[in-house]
N, CA, C and O of each residue as an XYZ file, in Angstrom:
468
protein
N    -136.004    223.031     69.527
C    -137.230    223.451     70.306
C    -138.303    223.595     69.395
O    -138.586    224.683     68.892
N    -139.031    222.336     69.115
C    -140.290    223.102     67.827
C    -141.277    223.326     68.727
O    -141.541    222.439     69.538
N    -142.077    224.707     68.732
C    -143.311    225.821     69.045
C    -144.356    225.019     68.599
O    -144.150    224.187     67.716
N    -145.738    225.206     69.232
C    -146.351    225.216     68.242
C    -147.316    226.572     68.874
O    -147.595    226.738     70.062
N    -147.718    227.451     67.732
C    -148.185    228.593     68.495
C    -149.590    228.654     67.774
O    -149.586    228.607     66.543
N    -150.696    228.747     68.393
C    -152.275    228.490     68.031
C    -152.650    230.332     68.473
O    -152.024    231.056     69.248
N    -153.687    230.602     67.774
C    -154.407    231.774     67.196
C    -155.836    231.414     66.678
O    -156.215    230.429     66.045
N    -156.549    232.560     67.158
C    -157.820    232.760     66.573
C    -158.926    232.286     67.865
O    -160.056    231.855     67.634
N    -158.390    232.448     69.145
C    -159.195    232.135     70.135
C    -160.139    233.298     70.535
O    -160.283    234.174     69.682
N    -160.780    233.430     71.665
C    -161.455    234.243     71.768
C    -162.935    234.535     72.365
O    -163.288    233.778     73.270
N    -163.831    235.538     71.966
C    -165.374    235.674     72.991
C    -165.816    235.418     71.458
O    -165.149    235.754     70.480
N    -167.250    234.664     71.428
C    -167.990    234.295     70.546
C    -169.436    234.347     71.303
O    -169.450    234.118     72.512
N    -170.197    234.532     70.874
C    -172.012    233.950     71.356
C    -172.517    233.008     70.449
O    -172.424    233.185     69.234
N    -172.991    232.123     70.894
C    -173.852    231.025     70.215
C    -174.517    231.750     69.083
O    -175.153    232.794     68.935
N    -174.022    230.572     68.217
C    -174.311    230.527     66.932
C    -173.221    230.796     65.914
O    -173.092    230.498     64.726
N    -172.381    231.553     66.907
C    -171.561    232.042     65.649
C    -170.576    231.545     65.245
O    -170.761    230.328     65.261
N    -169.554    231.789     64.861
C    -167.738    231.100     64.163
C    -166.445    231.706     64.841
O    -166.108    232.873     65.040
N    -165.804    230.418     65.142
C    -164.710    230.829     65.186
C    -163.971    230.073     64.373
O    -164.421    229.062     63.832
N    -162.362    230.646     64.166
C    -161.846    229.771     63.529
C    -160.007    229.481     63.863
O    -159.068    229.972     63.237
N    -159.959    228.678     64.863
C    -158.496    228.416     65.347
C    -157.180    227.645     64.192
O    -157.280    226.773     63.329
N    -156.143    228.359     64.631
C    -154.655    227.812     63.473
C    -153.913    228.021     64.498
O    -153.691    228.851     65.380
N    -153.484    226.665     63.979
C    -151.526    226.158     64.738
C    -150.841    226.031     63.959
O    -150.950    225.148     63.108
N    -149.828    226.957     64.011
C    -148.618    226.739     63.513
C    -147.014    226.298     64.286
O    -146.423    226.879     65.197
N    -146.636    225.085     63.535
C    -145.460    225.375     63.997
C    -143.974    226.185     63.469
O    -143.617    226.737     62.427
N    -143.411    225.937     64.691
C    -142.216    227.152     64.359
C    -140.860    226.875     63.085
O    -139.912    227.521     62.638
N    -141.271    225.968     62.948
C    -140.383    224.975     62.012
C    -141.064    223.495     61.386
O    -141.869    222.916     62.115
N    -140.756    222.934     60.126
C    -141.445    222.364     59.550
C    -141.059    220.364     60.377
O    -139.912    219.920     60.336
N    -141.907    219.762     60.831
C    -142.237    218.575     61.439
C    -141.996    217.415     60.447
O    -142.918    217.196     59.661
N    -141.089    216.777     60.381
C    -140.951    215.774     59.524
C    -141.825    214.684     59.951
O    -141.912    214.515     61.167
N    -142.468    213.936     59.202
C    -142.955    212.486     59.495
C    -144.184    212.525     60.490
O    -144.313    211.711     61.405
N    -145.438    213.968     60.115
C    -146.429    213.583     60.771
C    -147.287    212.664     60.471
O    -147.304    212.139     59.358
N    -148.071    212.366     61.383
C    -148.784    211.148     60.980
C    -150.440    211.800     61.508
O    -151.392    211.373     60.854
N    -150.679    212.580     62.403
C    -151.483    212.668     62.803
C    -151.576    214.684     63.615
O    -150.923    215.125     64.561
N    -152.528    215.346     62.832
C    -152.516    216.470     64.154
C    -153.565    216.867     64.189
O    -154.228    216.819     63.153
N    -154.285    217.560     65.705
C    -155.694    217.035     66.337
C    -155.716    218.755     67.066
O    -154.912    219.677     67.194
N    -156.748    218.555     67.315
C    -157.176    219.904     68.404
C    -158.132    218.951     69.589
O    -158.880    217.997     69.376
N    -157.702    219.758     71.129
C    -157.533    218.973     72.028
C    -158.428    220.485     72.697
O    -158.138    221.652     72.432
N    -159.538    220.009     73.594
C    -160.094    220.827     74.295
C    -160.115    220.318     75.664
O    -160.094    219.108     75.885
N    -160.169    221.487     76.899
C    -160.170    221.243     77.822
C    -161.272    222.528     79.313
O    -161.159    223.491     80.071
N    -161.941    221.777     78.945
C    -163.009    222.981     79.873
C    -163.073    223.002     81.368
O    -163.118    221.848     81.793
N    -163.096    224.060     82.484
C    -162.628    224.301     83.317
C    -163.225    223.080     84.442
O    -164.329    222.655     84.784
N    -162.227    222.894     84.674
C    -162.402    221.909     85.721
C    -162.379    219.739     84.735
O    -162.548    218.598     85.164
N    -162.176    220.152     83.837
C    -161.800    219.155     82.989
C    -161.194    218.037     82.391
O    -160.647    218.726     81.530
N    -160.885    217.085     82.159
C    -160.013    216.818     81.594
C    -159.823    216.997     80.272
O    -160.751    216.881     79.472
N    -158.662    217.281     79.940
C    -158.080    217.318     78.283
C    -158.558    216.358     77.121
O    -157.992    215.294     76.870
N    -159.726    216.873     76.395
C    -160.119    216.385     75.422
C    -160.137    216.088     74.190
O    -160.623    217.086     73.658
N    -159.822    215.044     73.090
C    -160.195    215.075     71.917
C    -160.916    215.366     71.385
O    -161.820    214.531     71.370
N    -161.271    216.953     70.338
C    -162.336    217.217     69.385
C    -162.227    216.471     68.172
O    -163.043    215.593     67.891
N    -160.957    216.869     67.204
C    -161.113    216.739     66.233
C    -159.355    215.713     65.695
O    -158.512    215.404     66.537
N    -159.244    215.448     64.463
C    -157.811    215.117     64.447
C    -157.758    214.241     62.445
O    -158.410    213.395     61.833
N    -157.064    214.767     62.285
C    -156.743    214.013     60.589
C    -154.977    213.778     60.516
O    -154.033    214.541     60.716
N    -155.054    212.666     60.216
C    -154.656    211.293     59.779
C    -153.153    212.262     58.463
O    -153.353    212.844     57.397
N    -152.280    212.105     58.957
C    -151.183    212.279     57.290
C    -151.935    212.146     55.738
O    -151.737    212.641     54.629
N    -152.872    211.220     56.314
C    -153.486    210.593     54.599
C    -154.704    211.740     54.376
O    -155.264    211.833     53.284
N    -155.082    212.665     55.598
C    -156.051    213.278     55.588
C    -157.713    212.840     56.399
O    -158.790    213.391     56.628
N    -157.094    211.600     56.595
C    -158.947    210.917     57.279
C    -159.171    211.594     58.312
O    -158.217    211.498     59.084
N    -160.214    212.419     58.806
C    -160.984    213.032     60.077
C    -161.481    212.281     60.862
O    -161.295    211.115     60.517
N    -162.029    212.381     61.761
C    -162.508    212.137     63.312
C    -162.873    213.299     63.603
O    -162.298    214.254     63.081
N    -163.973    213.492     64.556
C    -164.582    213.913     65.383
C    -165.744    213.776     66.748
O    -166.728    213.056     66.914
N    -165.223    214.617     67.418
C    -165.950    213.737     68.595
C    -167.521    214.070     68.564
O    -167.936    214.968     67.830
N    -168.227    213.457     69.232
C    -169.819    213.614     68.548
C    -170.477    214.634     68.751
O    -171.454    214.798     68.021
N    -170.160    215.729     69.864
C    -170.968    216.663     70.152
C    -170.875    217.804     69.543
O    -171.648    218.731     69.783
N    -169.432    217.900     68.248
C    -168.790    218.699     67.225
C    -169.341    218.449     65.932
O    -169.602    219.302     65.084
N    -169.571    216.644     65.805
C    -169.640    216.562     64.516
C    -171.009    217.099     63.574
O    -172.182    216.939     63.909
N    -170.479    217.845     62.186
C    -171.572    219.112     61.490
C    -171.279    220.351     61.845
O    -171.799    221.331     61.311
N    -170.328    220.414     62.878
C    -170.350    222.204     63.202
C    -169.005    222.194     63.167
O    -168.685    223.332     62.824
N    -167.779    221.366     63.376
C    -166.550    221.663     63.387
C    -166.200    221.004     61.929
O    -166.890    220.181     61.328
N    -164.744    221.669     61.443
C    -163.932    220.929     60.188
C    -162.400    221.422     60.852
O    -161.951    222.533     61.135
N    -161.847    220.042     60.951
C    -160.700    220.104     61.117
C    -159.822    220.152     59.600
O    -160.199    219.457     58.657
N    -158.667    221.018     59.503
C    -157.851    221.024     58.223
C    -156.171    221.070     58.507
O    -155.715    221.645     59.495
N    -155.460    220.497     57.668
C    -154.200    220.608     57.984
C    -153.379    220.400     57.083
O    -153.764    219.667     56.172
N    -152.097    220.911     57.019
C    -151.338    220.804     55.639
C    -149.567    219.986     56.443
O    -148.832    220.438     57.321
N    -149.502    219.081     55.870
C    -148.125    218.130     56.802
C    -147.283    219.153     56.026
O    -146.437    219.655     56.767
N    -147.242    219.657     54.674
C    -146.022    219.915     54.476
C    -145.533    221.383     55.297
O    -144.330    221.556     55.489
N    -146.291    222.162     55.648
C    -146.616    223.619     56.119
C    -146.696    223.144     57.934
O    -146.678    224.027     58.790
N    -146.780    221.671     58.302
C    -147.213    222.028     60.016
C    -147.291    222.224     60.162
O    -146.617    222.615     61.115
N    -149.108    223.078     59.624
C    -150.316    223.796     60.117
C    -151.591    222.967     60.473
O    -151.603    221.759     60.237
N    -152.323    223.394     60.859
C    -153.655    223.041     61.215
C    -154.414    224.050     61.580
O    -153.990    225.095     62.072
N    -155.806    223.726     61.310
C    -156.474    224.550     61.024
C    -158.098    223.688     61.903
O    -158.306    222.478     61.803
N    -159.125    224.748     62.768
C    -160.415    224.133     63.403
C    -161.263    225.389     62.884
O    -161.212    226.493     63.425
N    -162.002    225.099     61.834
C    -163.236    225.803     61.636
C    -164.447    225.387     62.560
O    -165.135    224.366     62.536
N    -164.491    226.433     63.337
C    -166.184    226.001     64.671
C    -166.765    226.685     63.941
O    -166.195    227.621     63.379
N    -168.219    226.372     63.724
C    -169.338    226.695     63.542
C    -170.631    226.519     64.354
O    -170.663    225.507     65.055
N    -171.681    227.309     64.380
C    -172.669    227.130     64.828
C    -172.234    226.499     66.656
O    -172.533    225.489     67.294
N    -171.217    228.016     67.005
C    -170.591    227.805     68.620
C    -171.689    226.910     69.766
O    -172.809    226.633     69.337
N    -171.513    226.711     70.445
C    -172.356    226.430     71.840
C    -172.038    226.843     72.791
O    -170.825    227.040     72.872
N    -172.723    227.132     73.778
C    -172.261    227.548     75.215
C    -171.075    226.416     75.754
O    -170.017    226.778     76.269
N    -171.518    224.745     75.499
C    -170.685    223.631     75.878
C    -168.930    224.323     75.385
O    -167.859    224.082     75.942
N    -169.130    224.993     74.472
C    -167.564    224.515     73.561
C    -167.017    225.454     74.048
O    -166.429    226.122     73.197
N    -166.906    225.949     75.378
C    -166.809    226.924     75.801
C    -164.997    226.386     76.695
O    -164.993    225.946     77.845
N    -163.964    226.523     76.046
C    -162.733    225.710     76.375
C    -161.513    226.065     76.233
O    -161.543    226.726     75.195
N    -160.205    226.052     76.695
C    -159.019    225.943     76.322
C    -158.953    225.037     75.423
O    -159.251    223.845     75.494
N    -158.502    225.721     74.465
C    -158.358    224.759     72.946
C    -156.876    224.137     72.870
O    -156.255    224.546     73.851
N    -156.363    223.599     72.354
C    -154.994    223.099     71.851
C    -154.432    221.917     70.638
O    -154.786    220.768     70.371
N    -153.378    222.853     70.076
C    -153.252    221.559     68.802
C    -152.272    221.013     69.351
O    -151.668    221.372     70.362
N    -151.969    219.460     68.181
C    -150.828    218.780     68.651
C    -150.686    218.565     67.589
O    -151.525    219.040     66.824
N    -149.565    217.748     67.018
C    -149.353    217.385     66.024
C    -148.029    215.917     66.361
O    -147.075    215.954     67.139
N    -148.469    214.777     65.454
C    -147.756    214.076     65.970
C    -146.397    213.800     65.360
O    -146.497    214.300     64.240
N    -145.141    213.264     65.474
C    -144.712    212.719     64.683
C    -144.010    211.294     64.728
O    -143.354    210.741     65.611
N    -144.365    210.931     63.535
C    -143.302    208.833     63.605
C    -142.073    209.234     63.740
O    -141.599    208.753     64.769
N    -141.267    209.957     63.125
C    -139.738    210.391     62.564
C    -139.239    210.238     63.789
O    -138.357    209.400     63.975
N    -139.915    211.336     65.237
C    -139.440    211.652     66.485
C    -140.347    211.079     67.416
O    -140.625    211.798     68.376
N    -140.869    209.966     67.364
C    -141.749    209.397     68.413
C    -142.195    210.295     69.139
O    -142.242    209.994     70.332
N    -142.710    211.768     68.738
C    -143.218    212.100     70.192
C    -144.458    213.214     69.517
O    -144.217    213.520     68.349
N    -145.215    213.585     69.872
C    -146.251    214.416     70.236
C    -146.029    216.211     70.392
O    -144.993    216.647     70.894
N    -146.450    216.565     70.203
C    -146.171    218.179     70.132
C    -147.161    218.995     70.523
O    -148.281    218.716     70.096
N    -147.017    220.164     71.398
C    -148.625    220.677     71.691
C    -148.428    222.161     71.899
O    -147.484    222.693     72.484
N    -149.449    222.734     71.340
C    -149.398    224.644     71.687
C    -150.043    224.608     73.263
O    -150.478    223.803     74.086
N    -149.835    225.803     73.117
C    -149.956    226.164     74.640
C    -151.602    226.525     74.906
O    -152.013    226.529     76.067
N    -152.283    226.749     74.068
C    -153.690    226.841     74.083
C    -154.248    228.333     73.655
O    -153.698    229.417     73.456
N    -155.530    227.886     73.614
C    -156.135    228.840     73.555
C    -157.763    228.936     73.534
O    -158.569    228.126     73.075
N    -158.042    230.503     74.344
C    -159.444    229.850     75.138
C    -160.638    230.477     74.300
O    -160.805    231.601     73.826
N    -161.239    229.570     74.300
C    -162.546    229.857     73.653
C    -163.784    229.999     74.773
O    -164.071    229.155     75.622
N    -164.555    231.514     74.512
C    -165.201    231.652     75.528
C    -167.097    231.588     74.312
O    -167.019    231.789     73.100
N    -167.821    231.434     74.667
C    -168.979    230.994     73.906
C    -170.351    231.756     75.290
O    -170.727    231.346     76.388
N    -170.622    232.706     74.636
C    -171.812    233.590     75.983
C    -172.957    233.050     74.537
O    -172.725    232.857     73.344
N    -174.591    232.922     75.623
C    -175.257    232.725     75.368
C    -176.076    233.682     74.422
O    -177.183    233.340     74.006
């Protein structure tokens, strides 16, 4: 059973930076997308950023220019560099890896990011 383990969450002040990392417990074959989602209190899980197996990135408008996603399909790892954090970035962040070979989306358990004014 493959597990995704996230690290790097925590407390930051507005304007500071955090880096989230996610690693699979074993290499996942056939990765076509890696992504980060967030879920704010009382909200739905929403896409923050994604990166395709070919390296194409996509960001939600609210984080463009502040967050940077990177990934290594050979190692099954994905990271999210979060700069100039805002209070509204406060949420639980989940990493996700999609495999075309196994036809499934793997999820991490989530890491809490709290941004104070």
